[in-house]
N, C-alpha and C positions, 0 to 999 in steps of 0.2 A: 483571591477569593478562591472558593472550591469549585470545581466544574467536573464532570466525565468527559473526559478527553479520549476519543477515539485513535487509536495507535495501530490499527490495523486487524485484520478477521479476527474475531472472538477476542480481542483486546481492546477494552475501555474503562481503565481504571479511574478512581476517583484522585486528582491531582491538585495543587494550586495552578493558579493560572492569573494571570496579570488583570489588574481591576481594569474594565473598560472604560474609555473616556469618551463623551458623546464628540463629536465633528458637528460642523455647521449642518444644522436640520436634523438633527439627531437628539436622542433622550435614551438616557439608562433606565431600564425597568430592573427593580427588585422581584423576582419571579417570585410569584405565592403558590402557582399550580402549573405544572406541565405532563402533558399527557404523553405516554408510550404509544408511538404509532409501530403498527407494522412495517413499515417502510424503513424504520430506524433499525428494527430488529434485522431485517434484510441486509440493511446496511451495515451493523455489526458484525454478521457472519462474512460478508465480502461478497455475498452471491450478485446483489443487485450492480455493484461498479459503481454508484451514486454518491459514495461517501469517501473523502480524502483523509488519509491519516491527519492527524493533527488538528481535526474540526471537532467542535462541541456541537452535537446533532441537539434536535428539541426544537419541533416549530407547530405544537399545539399548547398556547401559554397565555398568561396574563397574569400583572402583576401591577406593583405601584411607582411611579416615577422616582428615581431618588437623583436625580441628576439630570439637567437640562444643558442642550448647547445652545446656540445663537440661531434664531428664527425657526423655532419649533411651533408656531402657529397657537401662541399663547397655553400651550400646556405647561404646566406648573410640578413643582415636587410634591408629591402627596397624592397627585392626580392618580385615580384607578383605573385601567386601560386593560382591554383586551387586544393583543398583538394579530393583525394579519400578517401572516408569515411571506406570502408571493409579494415582491415587489418588481420595479422594472427599471432598468439601468438605461432605459431609450434616451435618447439627447432628441429635444422636440418631440412634436406630436408622433403619437404611435397608433397605426390603423388598426391595431388588433386589441382587443380584451386582455387585460392583464393574464389570463391563465393560458393564453394561445399565442402571446409576443414570443417572439425568437430572442427580446431581450430582459426576459424574466430572470430571476433569480428567487433563491428559496432561504430564508435564515434556518439555520440548522443544516444547511447542505453546501450551500457557497458561502455563508458566513456564519460565524460562530451562532448557537441556538442557545436552548434555555434549558438544557440540563447542566446549569451552573445558578449561581446564586443572584447574578446580575448580568445582563445583556444589552449591548447597545443596538439601538434599532431607529429606523428613521421615524420622523414625525408622521410622516403621509402614511406610515402602516398603522396608526393608533386608530381604534374606537374606544370612545368613553365607556367603561363600565358602568350599567343600570346599579343602583343601588340594589333592586330586586334578585340581581344576578349573583351568586354566591361564586365564591373563585372556582370550586368545583365543577359546577356546570360551566363557567367561564373556560375552562381547559377542554371544554368539548366543542366549543365553537367551530373550530378550524374542522374537524372531520363531519361536524352537521352541515357545515356551509358546501364540502364537498358532495355530499348526498343529495342536500336541497339542490344544488346546480343540477345534479344528475337527473333528478325526478322533474325540475324544469323542462330540461331539453328533450325528455322521452314522453310520447303521449301516453298518457294513462287517462282513461275516462273511467266516470264513475261505475262502478262495481264491478270492473275488468278485474280478470284473473292474471296473479303476478306470482313470478317465480323468484326467489333470491337464492343466490348460488352462493353460498358462502355467510356463515354468521359469524364472522370476525364483527368488531365494531362497526366498520365500514357498510358490512352486510345489514347487521341489524338496524344501523340509523337509515339505511335506505328503505328497509322495511318500514319504519314508522312513517317517513318522508312519502312512500307510496300511499301509504292509508291516509295521511293529511291529504293527498291529492285525490282521493277518491277510491282508490282499489279497494274491491270488493273483497275474494278469495285470495290470500296471500299463502305461498305455500315456501317454507325456508329448506334447504340441503345443507347438511354439515357432516362430518366425520367425526365432531365432538358433540359425546351426550349433553355435557355441561353446557354448551353454547346453544344446544337446541331448545333445552330446557328454559333457558333463558329466551330465546326467540318465541317460547309459548308464553313467558311471563309476560312478554313484552307485546303481544296481542297476536301473533301467527296464527293463521287457522289450522294448516298443518305442518308438520314436519318430517323430514325423511332424513335418515340416517345412511350416508354412503357408504358405511362401512370400511374396514382396513383396506390397504392400497393392496394387499396380495389378495382379497378377496373383496371386490368393489360390489355395489349394490347397484342396478340400472336403475338410477334415481330417474333418469328423462322416461323411461318406459311407465315408471310409477306416476309420475307427471301427468303423463299424456292420458295414461287410464284413469285420473282421478277427476281429469278435468274435458273429458270426451274429444281428446286431438290436441292439447297444449294448451297452455297459458298464452294470454294476449303479449304479455310482455315480461322479460325476463332482464334481471338486472345482474351481473357478474362481477363478484366482488373480490375475486381471488386471483387471477390474472395467468394462468397455466394452460397448456393445452387442453386438458381433460375437462377441464370446469368449463373452457369456451365453448368446447365442442358440445359438452352436456346444455348450455344454454340454447345452442341452436336447435339441438333435438327437443328440447323442453317446449318449446314455443311454436304456436298453430302454425299454420301456411299464412303467409301474409303479415306474421306479427313483427315486433319491435324487439330488439336486443339492444340493451345499453351495458357496455364493457367498462366497468369503475376499476377493475383490476389492474394493478400494473407491476407484476412480477417477473415473469421470463420476457426477454426482449423479441423472442419469436416463436410462434407458436402454430399447430397444425390446426385446420379446421375442415371441415367439409364444404368446401366452396360450391360444389355444384350442388347442395342441398340447399344453400341460401338462394343461388340464383334461381333454381327451377321452381323453387316455392317461395319467389319473391319476397325475401324477406327485408327487411333493414335493420343494418348493424352500424352502430355510433359507438364511438368512443367518448368518455367523458373524463375530463381530468381539471382538478381544481375547482376553481369558483372565480366570481369576479367580486367586486367590491358590493353589489346589491345583493348578493348569496351571502356574504359574510356579515352585511347589516340586519339579515333577515335569519341568519341564525341567532345572532344576539336578541333579535327580538322573541323569536320562538323560545328561546331558553330562559330568557327574562319574565315572560307571562308565562312559562308553564305550559305550553301547548302541547308539549310532547313529554312522556314520561321517560326521561333518560337515566335516571338516578340510578335504576339497577344495573345499568353498563358498568358503573365504577366500583369495581371488587375489590379494589386496594388502595390505600393511599400511603405511601411510603415515604421515608427521608431520603435525600439524595446519596446517601452512604450505603443504601440497599442496592441502587442502581445498577452495579455491575452484577451481582449475583441474580439480580431480577431479569436483565438484560438475556445471560446465560440461560436461565431456566425456560424464559420465553424461547429462545432461539433452538434450544435442544427438544421443545415441544413437552415439557414437563410439566409446564404451567400453561392452563386453559383459562384463566382470567381473563374477560373480555377487554378491559380497560383499567389500567392502572396510572395513577396519578402520582407524580414526584413532589414533592414539595420542599425545596431548596431551602 
């Protein structure tokens, strides 16, 4: 079969790969749609260090079961499924939810993922795809679960003022989830005029262009002026020092900040500002089974307008060039779906 195989920084050619075979408790899924995630783009460049050469990436996907192993809980060939990429290799009971477990693993990082025609996964990772959920939306279940989780653990009260730092897919989905939870005014910041236009299309009340790196705009000052002192809650969806600090400076005294971005390993922020203004800063990573199930329900019922996020659907052979274009910053499309 064909697969995009990561061979090292900036190298991910389309190659032939041995067909997967299901072990006990596994099925083989024929991939119908797989989203390109920013974390995979960072892995492609080698910056994150979280992708090992030889791996097939891809963790936002859904497909049709083409082969089943033993003890797969009643799944059959032909079943349409959405795959939850997080799983645990813990032996016995695990005291932590799956997203915080020290035994967690991720399809597409620790095992071959969905930038391939077929992939073997555990039956425990599967959710049945509702008939009302098309393949395009099914590939958005994973990133939506990430942002539903972030919204769930973050205090957002009806009509609160909220800032979204970063208008990539996670930031835009976080905006929709904050609105679903009752947020009033939502302000989105980014450097991409295209993505800010998309934020407005999806319902942002205001957007601020952060400007180029060599002449940045003081977006935090603009947010404080617009809100009379800062937002109640900020979601940071980039994961680098400047945007982490921006989330602190954009939020009122006593406010809440949730960092979803997971880019730079070490960052610098004004700790004294956080301490003396009694701010709450939390990290949000991944999701648990209930968040994933909720994402499927939200998308199957059409509660959120996510379709504008998907700006390109491409065959697998276009993957190498698309990854290079995204990594170089030449492509500003919010979400690209590969159809192996």
